[in-house]
N, CA and C atoms of all chains as a GROMACS GRO file, in nm:
protein
  600
    1MET      N    1  -5.422   4.480  -8.615
    1MET     CA    2  -5.557   4.397  -8.510
    1MET      C    3  -5.485   4.271  -8.497
    2THR      N    4  -5.536   4.196  -8.324
    2THR     CA    5  -5.463   4.090  -8.306
    2THR      C    6  -5.600   3.960  -8.274
    3ASP      N    7  -5.491   3.864  -8.307
    3ASP     CA    8  -5.607   3.788  -8.350
    3ASP      C    9  -5.620   3.714  -8.215
    4TYR      N   10  -5.794   3.657  -8.178
    4TYR     CA   11  -5.777   3.637  -8.067
    4TYR      C   12  -5.824   3.521  -8.068
    5PRO      N   13  -5.773   3.349  -7.982
    5PRO     CA   14  -5.865   3.198  -7.984
    5PRO      C   15  -5.987   3.214  -8.044
    6ASP      N   16  -6.032   3.140  -8.131
    6ASP     CA   17  -6.190   3.039  -8.124
    6ASP      C   18  -6.258   3.025  -8.016
    7PHE      N   19  -6.296   3.060  -7.912
    7PHE     CA   20  -6.345   3.074  -7.794
    7PHE      C   21  -6.533   3.025  -7.806
    8GLU      N   22  -6.555   2.969  -7.973
    8GLU     CA   23  -6.728   2.960  -7.993
    8GLU      C   24  -6.631   2.823  -7.927
    9GLY      N   25  -6.781   2.768  -7.852
    9GLY     CA   26  -6.776   2.568  -7.820
    9GLY      C   27  -6.680   2.557  -7.730
   10GLN      N   28  -6.659   2.656  -7.667
   10GLN     CA   29  -6.522   2.618  -7.549
   10GLN      C   30  -6.397   2.551  -7.604
   11LYS      N   31  -6.380   2.535  -7.727
   11LYS     CA   32  -6.245   2.531  -7.784
   11LYS      C   33  -6.091   2.578  -7.774
   12SER      N   34  -6.137   2.677  -7.660
   12SER     CA   35  -5.971   2.733  -7.665
   12SER      C   36  -6.088   2.829  -7.452
   13LYS      N   37  -5.969   2.837  -7.404
   13LYS     CA   38  -5.976   2.907  -7.278
   13LYS      C   39  -5.856   3.017  -7.260
   14LEU      N   40  -5.833   3.143  -7.140
   14LEU     CA   41  -5.778   3.122  -7.128
   14LEU      C   42  -5.706   3.172  -6.992
   15PHE      N   43  -5.606   3.154  -6.941
   15PHE     CA   44  -5.558   3.097  -6.787
   15PHE      C   45  -5.437   3.218  -6.775
   16THR      N   46  -5.480   3.280  -6.617
   16THR     CA   47  -5.339   3.322  -6.606
   16THR      C   48  -5.232   3.234  -6.618
   17ALA      N   49  -5.158   3.334  -6.543
   17ALA     CA   50  -5.023   3.236  -6.550
   17ALA      C   51  -4.983   3.113  -6.455
   18ALA      N   52  -5.078   3.223  -6.315
   18ALA     CA   53  -5.095   3.111  -6.214
   18ALA      C   54  -5.183   2.991  -6.241
   19ASP      N   55  -5.308   3.022  -6.302
   19ASP     CA   56  -5.381   2.878  -6.349
   19ASP      C   57  -5.382   2.836  -6.379
   20TRP      N   58  -5.202   2.829  -6.476
   20TRP     CA   59  -5.185   2.756  -6.605
   20TRP      C   60  -5.105   2.661  -6.533
   21SER      N   61  -5.041   2.749  -6.462
   21SER     CA   62  -4.936   2.712  -6.385
   21SER      C   63  -4.995   2.547  -6.294
   22ALA      N   64  -5.109   2.617  -6.230
   22ALA     CA   65  -5.134   2.493  -6.154
   22ALA      C   66  -5.248   2.397  -6.262
   23VAL      N   67  -5.277   2.408  -6.392
   23VAL     CA   68  -5.344   2.324  -6.420
   23VAL      C   69  -5.219   2.191  -6.527
   24LEU      N   70  -5.091   2.288  -6.511
   24LEU     CA   71  -5.014   2.163  -6.543
   24LEU      C   72  -4.886   2.074  -6.496
   25ALA      N   73  -4.964   2.158  -6.344
   25ALA     CA   74  -4.863   2.074  -6.275
   25ALA      C   75  -4.945   1.941  -6.184
   26THR      N   76  -4.903   1.879  -6.128
   26THR     CA   77  -4.893   1.774  -6.056
   26THR      C   78  -4.952   1.811  -5.914
   27ASP      N   79  -5.112   1.861  -5.850
   27ASP     CA   80  -5.157   1.850  -5.740
   27ASP      C   81  -5.038   1.779  -5.654
   28LYS      N   82  -5.095   1.865  -5.569
   28LYS     CA   83  -5.026   1.755  -5.386
   28LYS      C   84  -5.121   1.821  -5.246
   29ASN      N   85  -5.117   1.690  -5.237
   29ASN     CA   86  -5.202   1.724  -5.123
   29ASN      C   87  -5.170   1.638  -4.964
   30PHE      N   88  -5.075   1.720  -4.885
   30PHE     CA   89  -5.031   1.571  -4.772
   30PHE      C   90  -5.118   1.591  -4.667
   31ARG      N   91  -5.121   1.499  -4.568
   31ARG     CA   92  -5.191   1.485  -4.449
   31ARG      C   93  -5.155   1.397  -4.354
   32VAL      N   94  -5.096   1.399  -4.230
   32VAL     CA   95  -5.092   1.393  -4.134
   32VAL      C   96  -5.215   1.349  -4.009
   33ILE      N   97  -5.103   1.210  -3.952
   33ILE     CA   98  -5.257   1.181  -3.816
   33ILE      C   99  -5.199   1.150  -3.754
   34ALA      N  100  -5.188   1.138  -3.610
   34ALA     CA  101  -5.141   1.042  -3.528
   34ALA      C  102  -5.183   1.083  -3.322
   35SER      N  103  -5.273   0.944  -3.309
   35SER     CA  104  -5.360   0.965  -3.156
   35SER      C  105  -5.262   0.972  -3.043
   36LEU      N  106  -5.274   0.938  -2.965
   36LEU     CA  107  -5.247   0.888  -2.796
   36LEU      C  108  -5.125   1.000  -2.757
   37LYS      N  109  -5.175   1.147  -2.838
   37LYS     CA  110  -5.106   1.238  -2.832
   37LYS      C  111  -5.120   1.325  -2.692
   38THR      N  112  -5.026   1.369  -2.564
   38THR     CA  113  -5.063   1.491  -2.508
   38THR      C  114  -4.989   1.598  -2.480
   39PHE      N  115  -4.981   1.717  -2.394
   39PHE     CA  116  -4.967   1.794  -2.438
   39PHE      C  117  -4.738   1.813  -2.445
   40GLY      N  118  -4.739   1.869  -2.549
   40GLY     CA  119  -4.608   1.888  -2.620
   40GLY      C  120  -4.554   1.774  -2.719
   41GLN      N  121  -4.650   1.693  -2.735
   41GLN     CA  122  -4.575   1.601  -2.851
   41GLN      C  123  -4.660   1.620  -2.963
   42SER      N  124  -4.601   1.583  -3.053
   42SER     CA  125  -4.632   1.594  -3.181
   42SER      C  126  -4.611   1.488  -3.267
   43HIS      N  127  -4.621   1.481  -3.409
   43HIS     CA  128  -4.558   1.432  -3.564
   43HIS      C  129  -4.560   1.490  -3.647
   44SER      N  130  -4.485   1.471  -3.795
   44SER     CA  131  -4.445   1.519  -3.834
   44SER      C  132  -4.426   1.422  -4.000
   45GLY      N  133  -4.476   1.492  -4.118
   45GLY     CA  134  -4.425   1.409  -4.198
   45GLY      C  135  -4.299   1.527  -4.283
   46THR      N  136  -4.232   1.433  -4.383
   46THR     CA  137  -4.163   1.493  -4.497
   46THR      C  138  -4.167   1.465  -4.591
   47TYR      N  139  -4.137   1.573  -4.727
   47TYR     CA  140  -4.141   1.539  -4.810
   47TYR      C  141  -3.974   1.586  -4.899
   48ASN      N  142  -3.906   1.517  -4.952
   48ASN     CA  143  -3.802   1.552  -5.073
   48ASN      C  144  -3.853   1.618  -5.144
   49VAL      N  145  -3.859   1.711  -5.184
   49VAL     CA  146  -3.906   1.771  -5.351
   49VAL      C  147  -3.752   1.698  -5.364
   50PRO      N  148  -3.826   1.639  -5.525
   50PRO     CA  149  -3.728   1.573  -5.612
   50PRO      C  150  -3.644   1.704  -5.668
   51ALA      N  151  -3.487   1.708  -5.726
   51ALA     CA  152  -3.431   1.768  -5.764
   51ALA      C  153  -3.495   1.911  -5.882
   52ALA      N  154  -3.528   1.795  -5.980
   52ALA     CA  155  -3.596   1.885  -6.108
   52ALA      C  156  -3.735   1.977  -6.070
   53SER      N  157  -3.780   1.990  -5.970
   53SER     CA  158  -3.933   1.985  -5.914
   53SER      C  159  -3.863   2.083  -5.861
   54THR      N  160  -3.995   2.226  -5.843
   54THR     CA  161  -4.030   2.290  -5.739
   54THR      C  162  -4.149   2.252  -5.639
   55LEU      N  163  -4.224   2.292  -5.543
   55LEU     CA  164  -4.330   2.270  -5.458
   55LEU      C  165  -4.432   2.400  -5.416
   56TYR      N  166  -4.521   2.407  -5.479
   56TYR     CA  167  -4.561   2.571  -5.379
   56TYR      C  168  -4.700   2.510  -5.339
   57ILE      N  169  -4.718   2.530  -5.167
   57ILE     CA  170  -4.765   2.506  -5.091
   57ILE      C  171  -4.883   2.600  -5.055
   58VAL      N  172  -5.038   2.573  -5.113
   58VAL     CA  173  -5.080   2.734  -5.115
   58VAL      C  174  -5.199   2.734  -4.975
   59GLY      N  175  -5.193   2.611  -4.872
   59GLY     CA  176  -5.275   2.652  -4.782
   59GLY      C  177  -5.261   2.537  -4.684
   60MET      N  178  -5.280   2.530  -4.578
   60MET     CA  179  -5.264   2.401  -4.458
   60MET      C  180  -5.438   2.403  -4.381
   61ALA      N  181  -5.422   2.331  -4.280
   61ALA     CA  182  -5.513   2.318  -4.201
   61ALA      C  183  -5.414   2.232  -4.065
   62VAL      N  184  -5.527   2.230  -3.995
   62VAL     CA  185  -5.508   2.179  -3.841
   62VAL      C  186  -5.601   2.175  -3.784
   63GLY      N  187  -5.621   2.013  -3.690
   63GLY     CA  188  -5.653   1.983  -3.642
   63GLY      C  189  -5.656   1.927  -3.489
   64CYS      N  190  -5.760   1.893  -3.392
   64CYS     CA  191  -5.754   1.791  -3.279
   64CYS      C  192  -5.859   1.795  -3.215
   65ARG      N  193  -5.883   1.638  -3.154
   65ARG     CA  194  -5.978   1.605  -3.087
   65ARG      C  195  -5.955   1.508  -3.000
   66ALA      N  196  -6.077   1.502  -2.846
   66ALA     CA  197  -6.008   1.402  -2.771
   66ALA      C  198  -6.003   1.232  -2.824
   67ASP      N  199  -5.917   1.198  -2.747
   67ASP     CA  200  -5.890   1.048  -2.742
   67ASP      C  201  -6.043   0.983  -2.684
   68ALA      N  202  -6.090   1.002  -2.563
   68ALA     CA  203  -6.237   0.970  -2.482
   68ALA      C  204  -6.274   1.050  -2.480
   69ALA      N  205  -6.448   1.019  -2.505
   69ALA     CA  206  -6.527   1.094  -2.442
   69ALA      C  207  -6.553   1.162  -2.363
   70ALA      N  208  -6.502   1.106  -2.254
   70ALA     CA  209  -6.502   1.208  -2.133
   70ALA      C  210  -6.421   1.346  -2.143
   71ASP      N  211  -6.328   1.338  -2.224
   71ASP     CA  212  -6.246   1.472  -2.280
   71ASP      C  213  -6.299   1.583  -2.396
   72ALA      N  214  -6.392   1.495  -2.417
   72ALA     CA  215  -6.474   1.557  -2.608
   72ALA      C  216  -6.525   1.719  -2.548
   73ASP      N  217  -6.482   1.788  -2.437
   73ASP     CA  218  -6.636   1.880  -2.429
   73ASP      C  219  -6.473   1.993  -2.386
   74LYS      N  220  -6.418   1.953  -2.375
   74LYS     CA  221  -6.280   2.009  -2.323
   74LYS      C  222  -6.209   2.105  -2.454
   75ASP      N  223  -6.110   2.211  -2.408
   75ASP     CA  224  -6.058   2.236  -2.546
   75ASP      C  225  -5.924   2.134  -2.602
   76GLN      N  226  -5.930   2.158  -2.730
   76GLN     CA  227  -5.870   2.070  -2.809
   76GLN      C  228  -5.760   2.186  -2.853
   77VAL      N  229  -5.659   2.216  -2.813
   77VAL     CA  230  -5.528   2.294  -2.863
   77VAL      C  231  -5.457   2.223  -2.950
   78ALA      N  232  -5.432   2.232  -3.050
   78ALA     CA  233  -5.289   2.176  -3.147
   78ALA      C  234  -5.236   2.287  -3.167
   79HIS      N  235  -5.130   2.273  -3.285
   79HIS     CA  236  -4.946   2.373  -3.303
   79HIS      C  237  -4.947   2.304  -3.443
   80GLY      N  238  -5.012   2.369  -3.574
   80GLY     CA  239  -4.904   2.302  -3.677
   80GLY      C  240  -4.850   2.457  -3.770
   81TYR      N  241  -4.737   2.322  -3.779
   81TYR     CA  242  -4.605   2.428  -3.850
   81TYR      C  243  -4.599   2.331  -4.062
   82LEU      N  244  -4.548   2.465  -4.082
   82LEU     CA  245  -4.476   2.419  -4.209
   82LEU      C  246  -4.332   2.443  -4.220
   83LEU      N  247  -4.243   2.321  -4.247
   83LEU     CA  248  -4.048   2.428  -4.266
   83LEU      C  249  -4.049   2.369  -4.356
   84ASN      N  250  -4.002   2.521  -4.413
   84ASN     CA  251  -3.916   2.471  -4.562
   84ASN      C  252  -3.824   2.447  -4.558
   85ALA      N  253  -3.698   2.373  -4.549
   85ALA     CA  254  -3.580   2.321  -4.536
   85ALA      C  255  -3.530   2.376  -4.444
   86ALA      N  256  -3.582   2.320  -4.315
   86ALA     CA  257  -3.589   2.326  -4.177
   86ALA      C  258  -3.593   2.506  -4.156
   87VAL      N  259  -3.610   2.535  -4.208
   87VAL     CA  260  -3.650   2.769  -4.159
   87VAL      C  261  -3.850   2.683  -4.140
   88THR      N  262  -3.859   2.741  -3.993
   88THR     CA  263  -4.050   2.758  -4.038
   88THR      C  264  -4.075   2.848  -4.121
   89VAL      N  265  -4.199   2.857  -4.199
   89VAL     CA  266  -4.256   2.968  -4.238
   89VAL      C  267  -4.387   2.960  -4.208
   90ALA      N  268  -4.480   2.850  -4.158
   90ALA     CA  269  -4.581   2.868  -4.139
   90ALA      C  270  -4.591   2.799  -4.006
   91ASP      N  271  -4.700   2.876  -3.936
   91ASP     CA  272  -4.750   2.836  -3.793
   91ASP      C  273  -4.917   2.850  -3.740
   92LEU      N  274  -4.976   2.788  -3.759
   92LEU     CA  275  -5.136   2.768  -3.742
   92LEU      C  276  -5.190   2.677  -3.620
   93LEU      N  277  -5.230   2.758  -3.512
   93LEU     CA  278  -5.306   2.732  -3.406
   93LEU      C  279  -5.461   2.654  -3.429
   94CYS      N  280  -5.521   2.631  -3.333
   94CYS     CA  281  -5.646   2.593  -3.326
   94CYS      C  282  -5.708   2.564  -3.220
   95ASN      N  283  -5.832   2.565  -3.158
   95ASN     CA  284  -5.909   2.454  -3.057
   95ASN      C  285  -6.063   2.391  -3.111
   96GLY      N  286  -5.917   2.286  -3.204
   96GLY     CA  287  -6.073   2.188  -3.258
   96GLY      C  288  -6.008   2.170  -3.379
   97GLY      N  289  -6.031   2.280  -3.411
   97GLY     CA  290  -5.983   2.320  -3.592
   97GLY      C  291  -5.970   2.407  -3.686
   98ASN      N  292  -5.912   2.410  -3.749
   98ASN     CA  293  -5.862   2.570  -3.822
   98ASN      C  294  -5.786   2.558  -3.951
   99GLY      N  295  -5.814   2.651  -4.065
   99GLY     CA  296  -5.750   2.611  -4.179
   99GLY      C  297  -5.741   2.718  -4.207
  100ILE      N  298  -5.638   2.746  -4.330
  100ILE     CA  299  -5.593   2.894  -4.404
  100ILE      C  300  -5.542   2.865  -4.559
  101THR      N  301  -5.557   2.945  -4.660
  101THR     CA  302  -5.477   2.968  -4.716
  101THR      C  303  -5.380   3.099  -4.734
  102PHE      N  304  -5.292   3.016  -4.846
  102PHE     CA  305  -5.208   3.153  -4.837
  102PHE      C  306  -5.231   3.235  -4.973
  103PRO      N  307  -5.205   3.370  -4.920
  103PRO     CA  308  -5.212   3.458  -5.063
  103PRO      C  309  -5.076   3.434  -5.172
  104LYS      N  310  -5.003   3.385  -5.102
  104LYS     CA  311  -4.909   3.397  -5.266
  104LYS      C  312  -4.813   3.240  -5.190
  105PRO      N  313  -4.783   3.145  -5.249
  105PRO     CA  314  -4.751   2.992  -5.228
  105PRO      C  315  -4.612   2.985  -5.152
  106ILE      N  316  -4.648   2.886  -5.095
  106ILE     CA  317  -4.462   2.881  -4.995
  106ILE      C  318  -4.395   2.785  -5.125
  107VAL      N  319  -4.262   2.870  -5.113
  107VAL     CA  320  -4.223   2.775  -5.241
  107VAL      C  321  -4.106   2.719  -5.187
  108VAL      N  322  -4.064   2.576  -5.211
  108VAL     CA  323  -4.000   2.480  -5.140
  108VAL      C  324  -3.897   2.403  -5.274
  109ASP      N  325  -3.787   2.472  -5.352
  109ASP     CA  326  -3.689   2.391  -5.415
  109ASP      C  327  -3.692   2.297  -5.434
  110GLY      N  328  -3.623   2.218  -5.549
  110GLY     CA  329  -3.591   2.107  -5.584
  110GLY      C  330  -3.488   2.061  -5.528
  111GLY      N  331  -3.497   1.951  -5.425
  111GLY     CA  332  -3.379   1.881  -5.332
  111GLY      C  333  -3.379   1.999  -5.197
  112ASN      N  334  -3.494   2.018  -5.185
  112ASN     CA  335  -3.508   2.062  -5.025
  112ASN      C  336  -3.628   1.996  -4.960
  113THR      N  337  -3.605   1.979  -4.820
  113THR     CA  338  -3.708   1.918  -4.740
  113THR      C  339  -3.808   2.001  -4.719
  114PHE      N  340  -3.957   1.975  -4.784
  114PHE     CA  341  -4.040   1.988  -4.690
  114PHE      C  342  -4.057   1.879  -4.559
  115THR      N  343  -4.188   2.003  -4.477
  115THR     CA  344  -4.196   1.928  -4.342
  115THR      C  345  -4.314   1.970  -4.237
  116TYR      N  346  -4.470   1.929  -4.304
  116TYR     CA  347  -4.567   1.940  -4.169
  116TYR      C  348  -4.592   1.846  -4.093
  117GLY      N  349  -4.567   1.938  -4.037
  117GLY     CA  350  -4.610   1.840  -3.840
  117GLY      C  351  -4.709   1.939  -3.748
  118VAL      N  352  -4.754   1.893  -3.652
  118VAL     CA  353  -4.836   1.950  -3.582
  118VAL      C  354  -4.788   1.873  -3.394
  119TYR      N  355  -4.790   1.994  -3.310
  119TYR     CA  356  -4.793   1.996  -3.173
  119TYR      C  357  -4.925   1.937  -3.123
  120CYS      N  358  -4.968   1.858  -3.051
  120CYS     CA  359  -5.070   1.825  -2.900
  120CYS      C  360  -5.022   1.975  -2.796
  121TYR      N  361  -5.115   2.051  -2.743
  121TYR     CA  362  -5.112   2.141  -2.649
  121TYR      C  363  -5.270   2.110  -2.572
  122ALA      N  364  -5.301   2.027  -2.543
  122ALA     CA  365  -5.411   1.984  -2.459
  122ALA      C  366  -5.388   1.872  -2.389
  123ASN      N  367  -5.499   1.901  -2.218
  123ASN     CA  368  -5.405   1.849  -2.126
  123ASN      C  369  -5.482   1.699  -2.106
  124HIS      N  370  -5.473   1.624  -2.194
  124HIS     CA  371  -5.537   1.498  -2.225
  124HIS      C  372  -5.539   1.497  -2.402
  125SER      N  373  -5.530   1.302  -2.313
  125SER     CA  374  -5.500   1.237  -2.487
  125SER      C  375  -5.572   1.252  -2.564
  126CYS      N  376  -5.512   1.290  -2.702
  126CYS     CA  377  -5.598   1.376  -2.801
  126CYS      C  378  -5.529   1.252  -2.941
  127THR      N  379  -5.633   1.280  -3.060
  127THR     CA  380  -5.530   1.261  -3.180
  127THR      C  381  -5.554   1.399  -3.298
  128ILE      N  382  -5.474   1.424  -3.350
  128ILE     CA  383  -5.348   1.596  -3.384
  128ILE      C  384  -5.404   1.545  -3.466
  129TYR      N  385  -5.373   1.656  -3.647
  129TYR     CA  386  -5.401   1.586  -3.754
  129TYR      C  387  -5.320   1.783  -3.805
  130VAL      N  388  -5.282   1.733  -3.919
  130VAL     CA  389  -5.200   1.869  -3.969
  130VAL      C  390  -5.238   1.785  -4.120
  131SER      N  391  -5.293   1.888  -4.251
  131SER     CA  392  -5.270   1.880  -4.394
  131SER      C  393  -5.235   1.976  -4.424
  132CYS      N  394  -5.218   1.956  -4.589
  132CYS     CA  395  -5.155   2.050  -4.673
  132CYS      C  396  -5.166   2.027  -4.788
  133TRP      N  397  -5.194   2.156  -4.878
  133TRP     CA  398  -5.189   2.102  -5.078
  133TRP      C  399  -5.099   2.226  -5.137
  134GLY      N  400  -5.131   2.177  -5.283
  134GLY     CA  401  -5.082   2.229  -5.324
  134GLY      C  402  -5.026   2.273  -5.468
  135TYR      N  403  -4.931   2.262  -5.527
  135TYR     CA  404  -4.879   2.137  -5.614
  135TYR      C  405  -4.756   2.155  -5.650
  136GLU      N  406  -4.723   2.100  -5.757
  136GLU     CA  407  -4.530   2.048  -5.826
  136GLU      C  408  -4.530   2.110  -5.958
  137LEU      N  409  -4.472   2.177  -5.956
  137LEU     CA  410  -4.390   2.217  -6.135
  137LEU      C  411  -4.223   2.129  -6.140
  138MET      N  412  -4.407  -0.502  -6.457
  138MET     CA  413  -4.355  -0.481  -6.327
  138MET      C  414  -4.476  -0.358  -6.206
  139THR      N  415  -4.523  -0.395  -6.125
  139THR     CA  416  -4.539  -0.292  -6.044
  139THR      C  417  -4.464  -0.185  -6.016
  140GLU      N  418  -4.504  -0.102  -5.950
  140GLU     CA  419  -4.462   0.038  -5.914
  140GLU      C  420  -4.394   0.032  -5.744
  141ARG      N  421  -4.334   0.064  -5.709
  141ARG     CA  422  -4.339   0.073  -5.521
  141ARG      C  423  -4.334   0.224  -5.554
  142GLY      N  424  -4.487   0.189  -5.368
  142GLY     CA  425  -4.476   0.336  -5.353
  142GLY      C  426  -4.363   0.394  -5.263
  143ILE      N  427  -4.335   0.342  -5.246
  143ILE     CA  428  -4.160   0.433  -5.218
  143ILE      C  429  -4.087   0.523  -5.334
  144ASP      N  430  -4.097   0.406  -5.421
  144ASP     CA  431  -4.012   0.470  -5.536
  144ASP      C  432  -4.091   0.590  -5.598
  145LYS      N  433  -4.239   0.617  -5.571
  145LYS     CA  434  -4.348   0.670  -5.637
  145LYS      C  435  -4.340   0.833  -5.525
  146LEU      N  436  -4.294   0.757  -5.413
  146LEU     CA  437  -4.326   0.889  -5.348
  146LEU      C  438  -4.194   0.949  -5.338
  147LYS      N  439  -4.048   0.914  -5.357
  147LYS     CA  440  -3.944   0.978  -5.372
  147LYS      C  441  -3.947   1.086  -5.462
  148ALA      N  442  -4.018   0.968  -5.600
  148ALA     CA  443  -4.010   1.048  -5.723
  148ALA      C  444  -4.124   1.199  -5.782
  149GLY      N  445  -4.155   1.172  -5.674
  149GLY     CA  446  -4.279   1.289  -5.658
  149GLY      C  447  -4.394   1.240  -5.747
  150ASP      N  448  -4.384   1.113  -5.810
  150ASP     CA  449  -4.499   1.024  -5.919
  150ASP      C  450  -4.689   1.040  -5.807
  151PHE      N  451  -4.683   1.100  -5.726
  151PHE     CA  452  -4.832   1.107  -5.689
  151PHE      C  453  -4.915   1.202  -5.666
  152ASN      N  454  -5.004   1.212  -5.642
  152ASN     CA  455  -5.068   1.369  -5.572
  152ASN      C  456  -5.141   1.391  -5.438
  153ASP      N  457  -5.229   1.241  -5.395
  153ASP     CA  458  -5.246   1.270  -5.211
  153ASP      C  459  -5.153   1.160  -5.143
  154LEU      N  460  -5.116   1.198  -5.075
  154LEU     CA  461  -5.063   1.127  -4.923
  154LEU      C  462  -5.087   1.141  -4.800
  155SER      N  463  -5.158   1.033  -4.790
  155SER     CA  464  -5.191   1.009  -4.655
  155SER      C  465  -5.049   0.970  -4.533
  156GLN      N  466  -5.043   0.999  -4.369
  156GLN     CA  467  -4.943   0.958  -4.278
  156GLN      C  468  -5.018   0.948  -4.201
  157GLU      N  469  -5.005   0.809  -4.104
  157GLU     CA  470  -5.032   0.762  -3.974
  157GLU      C  471  -4.880   0.736  -3.919
  158GLU      N  472  -4.929   0.760  -3.774
  158GLU     CA  473  -4.756   0.733  -3.650
  158GLU      C  474  -4.832   0.587  -3.645
  159LEU      N  475  -4.722   0.482  -3.641
  159LEU     CA  476  -4.760   0.401  -3.582
  159LEU      C  477  -4.648   0.337  -3.455
  160PRO      N  478  -4.663   0.255  -3.373
  160PRO     CA  479  -4.602   0.260  -3.260
  160PRO      C  480  -4.470   0.186  -3.319
  161GLY      N  481  -4.344   0.238  -3.253
  161GLY     CA  482  -4.214   0.189  -3.303
  161GLY      C  483  -4.184   0.245  -3.344
  162GLY      N  484  -4.171   0.423  -3.410
  162GLY     CA  485  -4.133   0.501  -3.545
  162GLY      C  486  -4.180   0.454  -3.634
  163TRP      N  487  -4.260   0.352  -3.655
  163TRP     CA  488  -4.295   0.290  -3.814
  163TRP      C  489  -4.383   0.463  -3.845
  164ILE      N  490  -4.414   0.449  -3.938
  164ILE     CA  491  -4.576   0.484  -4.068
  164ILE      C  492  -4.593   0.487  -4.178
  165GLN      N  493  -4.742   0.484  -4.144
  165GLN     CA  494  -4.824   0.392  -4.247
  165GLN      C  495  -4.810   0.505  -4.354
  166ILE      N  496  -4.797   0.478  -4.492
  166ILE     CA  497  -4.754   0.581  -4.592
  166ILE      C  498  -4.918   0.518  -4.687
  167THR      N  499  -4.961   0.588  -4.742
  167THR     CA  500  -5.053   0.569  -4.874
  167THR      C  501  -5.076   0.703  -4.979
  168LEU      N  502  -5.061   0.624  -5.068
  168LEU     CA  503  -5.041   0.710  -5.205
  168LEU      C  504  -5.132   0.721  -5.310
  169ARG      N  505  -5.171   0.790  -5.359
  169ARG     CA  506  -5.282   0.776  -5.475
  169ARG      C  507  -5.254   0.871  -5.558
  170LYS      N  508  -5.238   0.878  -5.675
  170LYS     CA  509  -5.185   0.884  -5.837
  170LYS      C  510  -5.305   0.921  -5.920
  171ARG      N  511  -5.343   1.024  -5.920
  171ARG     CA  512  -5.468   1.012  -6.041
  171ARG      C  513  -5.458   0.988  -6.146
  172GLY      N  514  -5.570   0.903  -6.225
  172GLY     CA  515  -5.580   0.853  -6.334
  172GLY      C  516  -5.502   0.706  -6.330
  173GLU      N  517  -5.464   0.709  -6.198
  173GLU     CA  518  -5.464   0.499  -6.130
  173GLU      C  519  -5.554   0.495  -6.086
  174ASP      N  520  -5.561   0.304  -6.099
  174ASP     CA  521  -5.676   0.335  -6.040
  174ASP      C  522  -5.611   0.208  -5.888
  175ARG      N  523  -5.541   0.246  -5.819
  175ARG     CA  524  -5.527   0.164  -5.723
  175ARG      C  525  -5.428   0.260  -5.573
  176LEU      N  526  -5.417   0.214  -5.467
  176LEU     CA  527  -5.389   0.270  -5.356
  176LEU      C  528  -5.212   0.211  -5.352
  177TYR      N  529  -5.107   0.305  -5.341
  177TYR     CA  530  -5.028   0.231  -5.316
  177TYR      C  531  -5.007   0.235  -5.099
  178ARG      N  532  -4.982   0.182  -5.033
  178ARG     CA  533  -4.914   0.165  -4.911
  178ARG      C  534  -4.773   0.056  -4.848
  179PHE      N  535  -4.789   0.157  -4.755
  179PHE     CA  536  -4.624   0.052  -4.728
  179PHE      C  537  -4.641   0.133  -4.607
  180GLN      N  538  -4.513   0.117  -4.507
  180GLN     CA  539  -4.530   0.123  -4.364
  180GLN      C  540  -4.340   0.143  -4.381
  181VAL      N  541  -4.302   0.284  -4.372
  181VAL     CA  542  -4.170   0.302  -4.310
  181VAL      C  543  -4.103   0.352  -4.186
  182ARG      N  544  -3.969   0.292  -4.158
  182ARG     CA  545  -3.940   0.404  -3.998
  182ARG      C  546  -3.786   0.449  -4.134
  183ASP      N  547  -3.754   0.548  -4.059
  183ASP     CA  548  -3.627   0.668  -4.058
  183ASP      C  549  -3.665   0.687  -4.250
  184LEU      N  550  -3.762   0.757  -4.272
  184LEU     CA  551  -3.807   0.762  -4.436
  184LEU      C  552  -3.685   0.885  -4.437
  185TYR      N  553  -3.622   0.879  -4.568
  185TYR     CA  554  -3.470   0.937  -4.615
  185TYR      C  555  -3.358   0.890  -4.515
  186GLY      N  556  -3.352   0.893  -4.392
  186GLY     CA  557  -3.261   0.844  -4.338
  186GLY      C  558  -3.176   0.740  -4.389
  187PRO      N  559  -3.067   0.718  -4.286
  187PRO     CA  560  -2.920   0.634  -4.339
  187PRO      C  561  -2.958   0.475  -4.298
  188GLY      N  562  -3.132   0.483  -4.166
  188GLY     CA  563  -3.174   0.384  -4.165
  188GLY      C  564  -3.245   0.340  -4.194
  189GLU      N  565  -3.352   0.390  -4.259
  189GLU     CA  566  -3.478   0.382  -4.395
  189GLU      C  567  -3.486   0.298  -4.370
  190ASP      N  568  -3.601   0.134  -4.382
  190ASP     CA  569  -3.644   0.031  -4.347
  190ASP      C  570  -3.818   0.008  -4.390
  191ILE      N  571  -3.835  -0.060  -4.521
  191ILE     CA  572  -3.977  -0.044  -4.554
  191ILE      C  573  -4.026  -0.186  -4.547
  192ARG      N  574  -4.172  -0.166  -4.483
  192ARG     CA  575  -4.189  -0.309  -4.432
  192ARG      C  576  -4.371  -0.287  -4.532
  193ASN      N  577  -4.438  -0.427  -4.526
  193ASN     CA  578  -4.584  -0.453  -4.547
  193ASN      C  579  -4.633  -0.337  -4.653
  194GLU      N  580  -4.547  -0.364  -4.753
  194GLU     CA  581  -4.597  -0.267  -4.903
  194GLU      C  582  -4.722  -0.355  -4.982
  195ASN      N  583  -4.830  -0.281  -5.027
  195ASN     CA  584  -4.916  -0.320  -5.086
  195ASN      C  585  -4.996  -0.199  -5.164
  196VAL      N  586  -5.031  -0.279  -5.314
  196VAL     CA  587  -5.045  -0.217  -5.460
  196VAL      C  588  -5.207  -0.273  -5.394
  197GLU      N  589  -5.310  -0.154  -5.369
  197GLU     CA  590  -5.450  -0.235  -5.414
  197GLU      C  591  -5.510  -0.150  -5.473
  198GLU      N  592  -5.578  -0.206  -5.584
  198GLU     CA  593  -5.726  -0.185  -5.679
  198GLU      C  594  -5.825  -0.134  -5.579
  199VAL      N  595  -5.862   0.017  -5.691
  199VAL     CA  596  -5.966   0.082  -5.647
  199VAL      C  597  -6.024   0.139  -5.753
  200HIS      N  598  -6.149   0.097  -5.764
  200HIS     CA  599  -6.281   0.135  -5.862
  200HIS      C  600  -6.360   0.243  -5.792
   0.00000   0.00000   0.00000
């Protein structure tokens, strides 16, 4: 007969392998903002994953808003993207804002560069955003 | 000795990273690590590149 941990009084808890990895890991949250961007202009951030670590990205969001009040009611289109060692692994477009979670994490091995960026595709000056999040083991 | 934000970034020793574009190719980076009551702010140009340049480093206590 299997002896199970003592769950009385919340002394113990069972985790799936994925959930336990998240508990052990360092949560990572990345965010970029750039203002005064017009059609085709972009900004990005990079993170070189330490050699002994692995980065897991589980979701991303992208946003775009007008810089001038007169443009606030227009379309605010932006394109967010993620690169894993120079390979595009995710694209997310929005008109205003959008977000997704990945059913399987994007895995960035140690020593590789992770890039998160956003393009403005509005015909007026905008502030653009991209954010992504996950954990690092 | 207080750690530098750029060193924490490269070691992966942070949880939250916020980056804002500045004029002239500079970017403003703010780092936070859970359990530490401080923010690490610095400005960098050509991050990870051969011309990497750091300025305006600041460690801010937060409560």
